[in-house]
C-alpha positions in Angstrom: -8.4 1.4 21.7 -11.5 0.4 21.2 -14.8 2.6 22.1 -17.5 1.3 24.1 -20.1 3.3 23.2 -20.3 2.9 19.8 -19.7 -0.2 20.2 -22.7 -1.2 21.7 -24.8 1.6 20.0 -23.6 -0.6 16.7 -24.4 -4.0 18.3 -27.8 -2.5 19.2 -28.5 -1.4 16.0 -27.8 -4.5 14.4 -30.5 -6.4 16.7 -32.8 -3.8 15.8 -32.4 -4.3 12.7 -32.1 -8.3 12.8 -35.4 -8.4 15.3 -37.0 -6.9 12.0 -34.8 -10.0 9.8 -36.7 -12.4 12.1 -40.2 -11.4 11.4 -41.9 -13.6 9.0 -44.0 -11.0 8.0 -41.9 -8.1 7.0 -41.5 -7.8 3.5 -39.0 -9.9 1.1 -37.7 -6.5 -0.4 -37.8 -4.6 3.1 -35.3 -7.1 4.4 -33.2 -7.0 1.4 -32.6 -3.3 2.2 -32.2 -4.0 5.8 -29.4 -6.5 4.8 -27.6 -3.6 3.2 -28.2 -1.5 6.2 -26.6 -4.1 8.0 -23.4 -3.9 5.6 -22.8 -0.7 5.7 -23.1 -0.3 9.6 -20.3 -3.1 9.7 -18.0 -1.0 7.5 -19.1 1.8 9.3 -17.8 -0.1 12.5 -14.5 -1.3 11.0 -13.3 2.1 9.9 -14.5 3.8 12.9 -12.5 1.4 14.8 -9.7 2.1 12.7 -9.8 5.9 13.1 -10.0 5.6 16.5 -6.3 3.5 16.8 -3.3 5.4 17.9 -0.5 5.9 15.4 1.4 3.3 16.8 -1.6 0.7 16.3 -2.1 1.5 12.7 1.9 1.5 12.1 1.4 -2.1 13.7 -1.3 -3.1 11.4 0.4 -1.9 8.0 3.6 -3.6 9.1 1.9 -7.3 9.3 0.1 -6.1 6.2 3.3 -5.9 4.6 4.5 -9.1 5.7 1.5 -11.2 4.5 2.0 -9.0 0.8 5.4 -10.6 1.1 4.0 -14.0 2.0 1.4 -14.2 -0.4 4.0 -12.7 -3.1 2.2 -9.1 -4.2 3.6 -7.7 -6.8 6.9 -5.9 -6.3 6.0 -2.1 -6.7 2.5 -2.3 -4.5 4.9 -4.1 -1.6 7.8 -1.2 -2.2 4.7 1.4 -1.8 3.6 -0.4 1.1 7.7 -0.2 3.0 8.0 3.6 1.7 4.6 4.6 3.0 5.4 2.7 6.8 9.1 4.5 6.2 7.8 8.0 6.0 4.6 7.7 8.5 7.1 6.5 11.4 10.0 9.5 9.7 7.1 12.2 10.0 5.7 10.8 14.1 9.6 10.6 15.1 10.3 14.6 13.9 6.9 16.0 14.6 8.5 16.7 18.4 11.3 18.1 17.1 9.3 20.6 15.3 7.2 21.4 18.1 9.9 21.5 20.5 11.5 24.8 18.2 8.6 26.9 18.9 7.9 28.6 15.4 5.1 29.7 14.0 6.6 28.9 10.5 7.1 25.5 11.3 3.3 25.1 11.5 3.3 24.8 7.7 5.2 21.6 8.3 3.5 20.2 11.0 0.5 21.1 8.7 1.8 19.2 5.4 3.2 16.4 7.0 -0.2 15.9 9.0 -1.6 15.7 5.7 0.6 13.0 4.3 0.1 10.6 7.5 -3.5 11.3 7.3 -3.2 10.3 4.0 -1.5 7.1 4.6 -4.0 6.9 7.6 -6.8 7.0 5.5 -5.9 4.2 3.3 -5.8 2.0 6.2 -2.6 -0.6 5.0 -3.0 -0.2 1.5 -1.7 2.9 0.6 -1.6 3.5 -3.3 -1.3 7.7 -3.4 1.1 9.7 -4.5 4.1 11.4 -2.2 4.3 15.0 -2.7 6.6 16.0 -5.6 9.8 17.4 -4.7 8.4 20.7 -5.4 6.2 21.0 -3.2 8.8 19.5 -0.5 10.7 22.4 -1.3 8.3 24.9 -0.8 7.0 23.7 2.3 10.4 23.1 3.9 11.8 26.8 2.6 12.0 29.0 5.1 13.5 26.7 7.8 16.2 25.4 5.0 17.0 29.2 4.3 16.4 31.1 7.0 15.3 28.3 10.7 18.6 26.2 9.8 21.4 28.5 9.0 20.3 31.3 12.2 21.1 28.3 14.9 24.6 29.2 14.5 27.3 27.3 15.9 25.8 27.4 19.6 22.7 25.5 18.5 20.4 24.8 21.4 18.2 22.6 19.3 20.6 21.7 17.0 19.8 18.0 17.6 16.2 19.0 16.2 17.2 21.2 13.1 19.4 17.8 12.5 16.2 15.5 12.6 14.1 18.1 10.3 16.5 18.3 8.0 16.6 14.0 7.8 13.0 14.4 7.6 13.4 16.9 4.0 16.1 14.8 3.0 13.5 11.7 3.3 10.9 13.4 1.7 12.8 14.4 -1.5 14.4 11.4 -1.6 10.6 9.7 -2.3 10.4 10.7 -5.8 13.9 8.9 -6.4 12.2 5.6 -5.5 9.1 5.4 -7.5 
């Protein structure tokens, strides 16, 4: 999903700068500054383009990048980190609708927490090097769900599948620390 307006705006900016760069009367030191501006605009363009991609497009890019890492024999711990980022991102994206289906305000803390993890992974692009949350942090966030919500469902379990998916996410987040 490209934003045509932004694309055209960046093209206009670069075109205006190139006009000055092609002017023989424009001072060389100013041209050097303008060249830096073009580099910054291109970096900004890439960053914005990445941020407006859908989660599926971002995940596809991460998977493609992981394949490239494997092909070039990247260090195993970098590969493992990317595999883990892809896995947990996918697990979170899959579970969010189940959290929303329960419509409990107490789940908002889990939603915010998991969205923050996805945001960190997204911000890193295809090269996540950050840390994942520790067990204590995960347990604190999921505490209400584990202690009160899940046991309150009883055997009827109108939302049994939702509870199961959320618990699977909880277990996956706890296991992140086992793979460090």
